[in-house]
C-alpha positions in Angstrom: 68.8 167.5 117.2 68.5 164.2 118.9 65.4 165.5 120.7 63.6 166.4 117.3 64.6 162.8 116.1 62.8 161.5 118.9 59.9 163.9 118.9 59.5 162.9 114.9 59.6 159.2 116.1 57.1 159.6 118.8 54.6 161.6 116.6 54.6 158.6 114.0 54.4 155.5 116.0 53.6 153.4 113.4 56.4 154.3 111.2 58.6 154.0 113.8 57.5 150.6 115.0 57.7 149.2 111.3 61.2 150.6 111.3 62.1 149.0 114.3 60.6 145.4 113.2 62.8 145.5 109.9 65.6 146.4 111.8 65.2 143.5 114.0 64.8 140.9 111.1 67.6 142.2 109.1 70.0 142.4 112.2 69.0 139.0 113.3 69.0 137.3 109.8 72.4 138.8 109.5 73.5 137.6 112.8 72.5 134.0 112.0 74.2 134.0 108.5 77.1 135.4 110.1 77.3 133.1 112.8 76.8 129.9 110.3 79.2 131.1 108.0 81.9 131.5 110.9 80.8 127.9 112.5 81.4 126.3 109.1 84.7 127.8 108.7 85.9 126.7 112.0 84.6 123.3 111.4 87.0 123.4 108.1 89.9 124.8 109.8 89.7 122.3 112.8 89.8 119.6 110.4 92.4 120.9 108.4 94.3 121.3 111.6 93.9 117.3 112.3 95.4 116.7 108.8 98.2 119.4 109.1 100.6 116.9 110.9 102.8 114.4 109.0 106.2 112.4 109.4 108.0 115.5 107.9 107.5 118.8 106.8 109.9 119.2 103.6 111.8 116.7 101.3 114.7 117.7 99.8 116.1 115.7 96.8 119.0 116.2 94.0 118.7 118.2 90.9 116.7 116.4 88.0 114.7 114.1 90.2 111.4 115.3 89.5 109.3 113.3 87.3 106.2 114.3 84.9 103.7 113.7 87.5 104.9 116.7 89.6 103.8 119.3 86.9 100.2 118.6 88.8 101.9 118.7 92.0 101.5 114.9 92.5 104.2 113.0 94.5 104.4 109.6 93.6 104.2 107.0 96.2 107.4 105.3 95.1 109.4 108.2 94.6 112.0 107.3 97.5 112.8 103.8 96.6 114.0 105.0 93.1 116.3 107.5 94.1 120.3 106.5 94.2 122.0 109.3 95.4 123.0 112.8 94.7 123.4 114.7 98.0 126.5 115.3 99.6 127.5 115.4 103.2 128.5 119.1 102.8 125.1 119.8 101.4 123.4 117.7 104.4 125.5 119.6 107.0 124.1 122.9 105.2 120.7 121.8 105.6 121.4 120.7 109.4 122.8 124.4 110.2 119.7 126.4 108.7 118.1 128.3 111.6 114.5 126.9 111.7 115.5 123.6 111.0 114.4 121.1 113.9 115.2 117.7 112.4 116.8 116.8 108.8 117.0 113.1 108.2 118.8 111.8 105.4 118.5 108.3 103.6 120.8 107.0 101.1 119.3 103.8 99.1 122.6 102.2 98.9 121.7 99.0 96.6 120.1 95.8 96.1 121.9 93.1 97.8 121.3 89.2 98.4 120.2 87.8 101.8 119.8 84.1 102.7 119.4 81.7 105.3 118.5 77.8 106.0 116.8 76.1 108.9 116.4 72.8 107.1 119.1 70.2 106.0 118.6 66.9 104.0 120.7 63.9 105.1 121.6 61.6 102.3 121.7 57.7 103.7 122.3 56.2 100.5 124.8 56.3 97.7 123.4 57.4 94.2 123.1 60.2 91.9 120.3 62.5 93.3 118.5 65.5 91.4 117.4 68.6 93.5 114.4 70.5 91.9 113.7 74.0 93.1 110.5 75.8 92.3 109.8 79.3 93.9 106.1 81.1 94.1 106.0 84.7 94.6 102.2 86.0 95.0 102.0 89.5 93.9 98.4 89.8 94.2 97.8 90.2 90.5 99.6 86.9 89.5 101.7 84.5 90.6 105.4 84.2 89.5 107.8 81.5 89.3 111.1 83.1 89.1 112.7 79.4 89.3 110.7 76.8 87.8 111.9 73.3 87.8 115.9 74.5 88.6 117.6 71.3 88.8 120.9 70.6 90.2 122.7 67.2 90.4 124.5 65.4 93.3 126.5 62.3 93.5 126.4 61.0 97.0 129.1 58.9 98.2 131.4 59.6 95.2 134.7 61.8 95.7 135.9 62.6 92.2 139.6 62.2 91.5 142.0 63.7 88.5 140.4 65.2 86.1 137.0 64.2 86.9 136.0 67.8 88.8 135.0 69.3 85.7 132.1 67.0 84.8 129.3 69.5 86.9 128.0 67.1 89.0 128.4 68.2 92.9 130.0 65.3 95.0 128.4 64.8 98.4 129.4 62.5 101.4 127.0 60.0 102.7 125.4 61.4 105.9 126.3 64.5 105.5 123.9 67.5 106.0 123.0 68.8 102.9 121.7 72.7 103.6 118.6 73.9 102.0 118.7 77.5 101.8 116.2 80.5 100.4 116.8 84.2 100.1 116.2 87.1 98.3 117.3 90.5 97.1 116.8 93.5 99.9 117.8 96.9 99.7 120.3 98.3 102.2 120.0 101.8 103.0 121.9 104.4 105.0 120.7 106.6 107.6 122.0 109.1 110.2 121.2 107.1 113.8 120.7 110.4 115.7 118.6 111.9 113.1 116.5 109.2 112.2 115.8 108.6 116.1 114.3 112.0 116.6 112.2 111.8 113.4 110.6 108.4 113.8 111.8 107.2 117.2 113.8 104.3 115.5 115.9 103.7 118.6 112.7 103.1 120.6 111.7 100.4 118.0 114.8 98.2 118.4 114.0 95.1 120.1 116.3 95.4 123.1 118.0 92.2 124.2 121.8 91.4 125.4 122.8 91.2 121.9 120.2 93.4 120.0 120.6 97.6 120.3 120.8 100.5 118.2 123.7 102.1 116.5 126.3 103.8 118.6 129.6 106.0 117.8 131.6 102.6 117.5 129.5 101.4 114.7 131.8 102.6 111.6 132.5 100.7 108.3 135.7 98.8 109.0 138.2 97.4 106.3 137.8 93.6 106.3 140.0 92.5 103.5 141.5 94.4 100.5 138.2 95.4 98.7 135.9 94.3 101.4 134.2 96.3 103.9 132.7 95.6 107.3 129.4 97.4 107.9 126.8 97.5 111.0 123.3 96.5 110.0 120.1 97.0 111.9 117.8 94.4 110.7 114.0 94.9 109.9 111.7 91.9 111.8 109.3 92.3 108.6 109.9 90.8 105.4 106.7 92.0 103.5 107.0 89.4 100.3 104.4 86.6 100.2 107.0 84.1 98.5 107.9 80.4 99.0 110.1 77.9 97.9 109.7 73.9 97.3 112.8 71.6 97.0 112.1 68.0 95.8 114.7 65.5 96.3 114.9 62.6 93.4 117.2 59.6 93.4 117.8 59.2 89.7 117.3 55.9 88.1 120.7 55.4 87.0 123.6 53.0 87.8 126.8 54.6 89.1 128.5 51.7 90.2 130.8 51.6 87.3 132.0 55.4 87.5 134.1 55.6 84.7 131.5 54.1 82.0 128.8 56.4 83.9 130.8 59.7 83.4 131.8 58.7 79.6 127.9 58.3 78.8 127.0 61.5 80.7 129.7 63.6 78.7 128.9 61.8 75.4 125.1 62.5 75.7 124.9 66.1 76.4 125.9 66.4 80.4 122.7 67.8 82.1 120.4 66.9 78.9 121.3 63.4 79.6 120.5 63.6 83.3 117.4 65.6 82.8 116.1 62.8 80.2 116.5 60.4 83.3 113.5 59.4 85.4 113.6 59.8 89.5 111.9 58.4 92.5 110.9 61.4 94.9 112.5 60.5 98.3 111.8 64.0 100.1 110.1 67.5 100.0 110.6 70.6 101.9 108.6 73.9 101.5 109.8 77.1 103.3 108.5 80.9 103.1 110.4 84.1 102.5 109.2 85.1 106.4 110.4 81.9 107.6 114.1 82.3 106.3 113.8 85.8 107.2 112.7 84.8 111.0 115.6 82.4 111.2 118.1 85.5 110.2 116.4 87.9 113.2 116.5 84.8 115.4 120.0 84.3 115.3 120.5 88.4 115.5 118.2 88.1 118.9 120.2 85.3 120.5 123.8 86.8 119.4 124.4 83.3 117.5 126.5 83.4 114.3 124.5 82.9 111.2 124.7 79.3 109.7 126.9 79.1 106.5 126.1 77.1 103.8 129.2 74.8 103.4 129.0 75.4 99.5 129.6 79.0 99.9 133.1 79.5 100.0 133.0 83.5 101.0 131.7 85.2 103.9 130.9 88.3 101.9 128.5 89.6 99.4 128.1 91.9 96.5 125.9 95.1 96.0 125.0 94.5 92.4 122.4 97.2 91.6 121.6 100.7 92.4 118.4 102.4 93.2 116.3 102.7 89.8 113.1 105.0 89.7 110.0 104.2 87.6 109.2 106.4 84.4 105.8 107.4 84.2 104.0 108.6 81.0 100.4 110.7 80.8 97.7 108.4 79.3 93.9 108.9 79.4 92.0 107.9 82.3 89.6 104.9 81.9 87.3 106.8 84.2 88.2 110.7 84.4 85.4 111.1 87.0 86.9 108.7 89.5 90.5 109.1 88.8 91.2 112.3 87.2 95.3 111.6 87.3 96.3 108.2 85.5 99.8 107.2 84.2 101.4 104.7 82.5 104.8 102.8 83.4 107.3 103.0 80.9 109.1 99.3 80.3 112.8 99.1 79.7 114.8 96.3 77.6 117.4 94.4 79.6 120.9 95.4 79.0 123.4 92.9 78.8 123.1 89.9 81.6 120.2 90.6 84.1 118.9 88.7 86.9 115.9 86.6 86.8 116.2 86.2 83.1 114.1 89.1 82.0 114.3 90.5 78.7 112.5 93.6 79.9 111.3 95.4 83.4 110.0 98.2 84.8 112.7 99.9 86.1 115.9 100.4 84.1 119.0 98.3 85.4 121.4 100.6 87.6 124.6 98.3 88.2 127.4 99.3 89.9 129.6 97.4 87.7 129.2 95.2 84.6 131.4 92.7 86.1 130.0 91.4 89.5 133.4 91.0 90.7 134.1 94.7 90.1 130.9 95.9 92.5 131.3 96.7 96.1 131.8 94.0 98.5 130.6 94.2 101.9 130.6 91.9 105.1 127.4 92.2 107.6 128.0 93.0 111.3 124.4 92.6 112.5 124.1 94.6 115.5 120.3 94.3 116.5 116.8 94.2 115.1 113.9 96.6 115.0 110.3 96.4 114.4 108.4 98.9 112.0 105.3 98.6 113.6 106.7 100.5 116.7 107.8 103.6 114.7 106.5 107.1 115.6 104.7 107.8 112.5 101.8 109.1 111.2 99.2 106.5 110.8 96.3 108.7 109.5 95.5 107.6 105.8 94.8 111.3 105.2 98.5 112.6 106.2 100.5 109.6 105.5 103.6 110.4 103.4 105.8 107.9 101.8 108.1 105.9 104.2 109.8 103.5 102.2 112.6 102.9 104.4 110.2 101.1 106.7 106.8 100.3 104.4 106.1 99.4 101.0 103.9 101.9 99.3 100.4 100.4 99.2 98.5 99.8 95.9 95.0 97.7 94.6 94.7 95.9 91.2 91.2 97.8 90.2 91.2 96.7 86.8 92.6 94.4 84.3 94.2 95.0 80.8 90.8 94.8 79.2 89.7 97.9 81.6 87.1 95.2 83.2 86.5 96.0 87.1 88.4 93.6 89.2 85.8 93.0 92.2 86.9 93.0 94.8 90.1 95.0 94.3 93.3 93.0 95.2 96.0 94.4 97.2 99.1 94.6 95.6 102.1 92.9 97.1 106.2 93.8 96.8 108.2 91.2 95.2 111.9 90.1 95.7 112.8 91.6 92.3 114.5 95.1 92.3 113.3 95.5 88.8 109.5 95.1 89.6 106.8 97.9 89.8 106.4 97.4 93.9 109.3 96.9 95.7 110.1 95.6 99.2 111.5 98.6 101.9 115.0 98.2 102.8 115.0 95.2 105.3 118.7 96.6 106.4 120.0 99.8 107.7 123.3 100.8 108.1 124.9 104.4 109.0 125.7 107.3 106.7 129.5 106.9 107.2 129.1 103.2 105.5 126.7 104.7 102.8 129.5 107.1 102.0 132.4 104.6 102.0 130.3 102.3 99.8 128.3 104.7 97.2 130.8 107.5 97.0 130.6 111.5 97.9 126.9 111.9 96.8 125.5 108.7 98.6 122.5 110.5 100.1 119.1 110.0 98.2 116.8 112.5 100.0 116.5 114.5 103.4 113.5 114.8 105.3 113.3 118.0 107.1 110.9 119.0 110.0 110.7 122.9 110.8 110.5 124.5 114.3 107.4 126.5 115.2 104.9 125.1 112.3 102.4 123.3 114.8 99.4 125.4 114.1 97.7 125.8 110.4 98.0 129.2 109.4 99.5 131.7 107.1 102.4 132.5 109.2 103.5 128.2 109.4 103.0 128.3 105.4 105.3 131.2 105.1 107.8 129.8 107.3 107.8 126.4 105.5 108.5 128.2 102.5 111.0 130.4 103.7 113.0 127.4 104.9 112.4 125.4 101.7 114.0 128.3 99.5 116.8 129.1 101.8 117.8 125.3 101.6 117.4 125.7 97.9 119.4 128.7 97.5 122.3 127.4 99.9 122.5 123.8 98.7 121.3 124.1 95.0 119.1 121.1 95.7 115.2 121.0 95.2 112.6 121.0 97.6 109.1 120.0 98.3 106.5 121.3 101.0 104.9 117.9 102.2 103.2 119.2 105.4 99.7 119.7 104.7 99.7 117.5 101.5 96.9 114.9 101.3 96.1 111.6 99.5 94.8 111.8 95.8 94.1 108.6 94.2 95.5 108.0 90.6 96.0 104.8 88.7 98.7 103.3 86.9 98.7 101.1 83.7 101.2 98.3 83.9 102.2 97.4 80.1 103.2 93.7 79.5 107.0 93.3 79.2 108.4 91.5 76.8 106.7 88.3 76.0 103.9 88.9 78.8 100.6 90.3 78.9 99.7 93.7 80.5 98.6 93.5 84.1 96.1 96.4 83.9 95.5 99.2 86.0 96.7 99.7 89.8 95.0 102.4 92.2 97.5 103.9 94.6 97.1 106.9 97.1 99.5 109.7 95.5 100.8 112.6 97.7 98.9 115.9 96.5 101.0 118.7 97.6 99.8 121.8 99.6 96.3 121.0 99.7 95.4 121.6 103.2 96.9 125.2 102.8 95.1 125.5 99.7 91.6 124.6 101.2 92.5 127.0 104.4 93.2 130.1 102.1 90.0 129.3 100.0 87.8 129.0 103.0 89.4 132.1 104.6 88.5 134.1 101.5 85.0 132.5 101.4 84.6 133.6 104.8 85.9 137.1 103.9 83.3 137.3 101.3 80.4 136.6 103.5 81.5 139.4 106.0 81.8 142.1 103.4 78.2 140.7 101.8 77.0 141.2 105.6 78.2 144.5 105.8 76.9 145.5 102.1 73.3 144.3 102.9 73.2 146.5 106.0 74.5 149.2 104.3 71.7 148.9 101.6 69.1 148.5 104.2 70.0 151.7 106.1 70.3 153.5 102.6 66.8 152.0 101.3 65.2 153.0 105.1 66.5 156.5 104.7 65.4 156.9 101.3 61.9 155.9 102.2 61.8 158.1 105.0 62.8 161.1 103.2 59.9 160.8 100.4 57.5 160.1 103.6 58.8 163.4 105.2 59.0 165.7 102.3 56.3 168.1 103.8 58.1 168.0 107.0 61.3 169.0 105.3 60.0 171.6 103.2 58.3 173.5 106.4 61.8 173.3 108.0 63.6 174.8 105.0 60.8 177.6 105.0 61.6 178.2 108.6 65.3 178.9 108.0 66.9 175.5 108.3 69.9 175.0 105.9 70.4 171.9 103.6 73.5 171.0 105.5 71.2 170.7 108.8 69.0 168.4 106.9 71.9 166.3 105.7 73.3 166.1 109.3 69.7 165.0 110.6 69.6 162.1 108.3 73.0 161.0 108.7 72.3 161.0 112.5 69.3 159.0 112.2 71.1 156.5 109.8 74.1 156.4 112.4 71.4 155.6 115.3 69.8 152.7 113.2 73.2 151.3 112.1 74.4 151.3 115.9 71.2 149.6 117.0 71.5 147.2 114.0 75.3 146.3 115.3 74.2 146.2 118.6 71.7 143.6 118.3 73.6 141.4 115.8 
């Protein structure tokens, strides 16, 4: 039969040549199309592979910590700074023991505390009454905030009260005594597992090693200092991140204080500070300091192993943890420009409850105090063991794979539109503040151990666990399946919630900051949020598209062979009629046509 097919082609050379030309055109075209599609698919997969890596693969959080934004698989860039706790040590150890978990690094946002220092002192060389005026300025990028504007304090130099004169409220100061000028701010204290954190981000390698600066070791445990005071080890960050400053102005008050009894009587009769505020003063000195300068003073003493200078006016050597972490609450709103920002939200402000620092009547985060009475809040004494530089951490710095690492860096944000929806040109970088109730907060400047976190915050101190999984270095369906399996096993064994963060990508969204009570709205803030699972979704779509092209190529080849045989059938009707009259059976003709089609298809496949 093969000889018969060859003789038929040889007798009809023109038809055979046309058949070969068509076959070459189809096979070459299909080959080129398939090659281009495969090359594009490879480019997509290679680019996704570059974006596959991230600082951690899965984040584990307490039940009930999801926000409204996660309905669209959007994880807010500020989420970790607002988690106060909710995970126990037993749950953490369960996560560690899961077979495919490589690293499980917990983070416990313990709370907000006050840290201060001073580098400058003023010496009074003349007796009299002095007024100390303090003005602080914080630049958030959107506005300049005066936390303390013309805050005044009075000091009577060269006078020591006696009897019942101590109640009058004017601080006595000795002549030629150094008067300290301090500045401080609220910082977040966070607890970590030193071994896990070193493995996750290389925190141990980021420590500035000196004789007096080192990483955590087994001896760094919380210890009782007094009846209700705990000494905890502290690893301090070298960065402060706040653009803030303070001005001290010292004025000599124009009043006669030689007759002490007469002055005190006038002072008490005419309203105390109201009377003093009405008096004129002559400036004798002015000092300016930045928050970073004061922070550098603290870190300098850590590196040198010298004790922190103490303000003699402060009679205690410990501090209180006043506030727990508090989340932002988002509400969905219409985007001002949906094509540019398909996702938009608004911050829900809260009214202050009771006495709140900074004198605020409302704030962007709900007050979350340890205790209504500050004296009932946890008291801690810091044992500074070292200093670390967050810029030396082993983190993913690619903006396309960067995940929230608020343990070390503030979330990035840009002010893009004002409250009237008018563009801010150029956009302004938003900076964090010292205020724990603000929209953009500072990362923790102080790190302590997980044991210290449990000692202070209780049995559910852990806020989140960042997990790395073994064997997910390559972007494919097997890696995604393993991630999902580990995430499900964590949920089943601990009752916590998980999100797969490996393979996520940034998604710009805008947030509207309404005005707090008595203040105007600030406008729209753009931030890179985290779109969960975007890489694997694109990978699956690319793979599906490639499979579709392959199926289309096979279908076109089949149609070509089928149509070619139909045309040949009509052209050879007489030939087939003669064969049937000579005794050929129809099944033999079918085998002949099938064999010819197989030969043509094989040649097309060979050329391709």
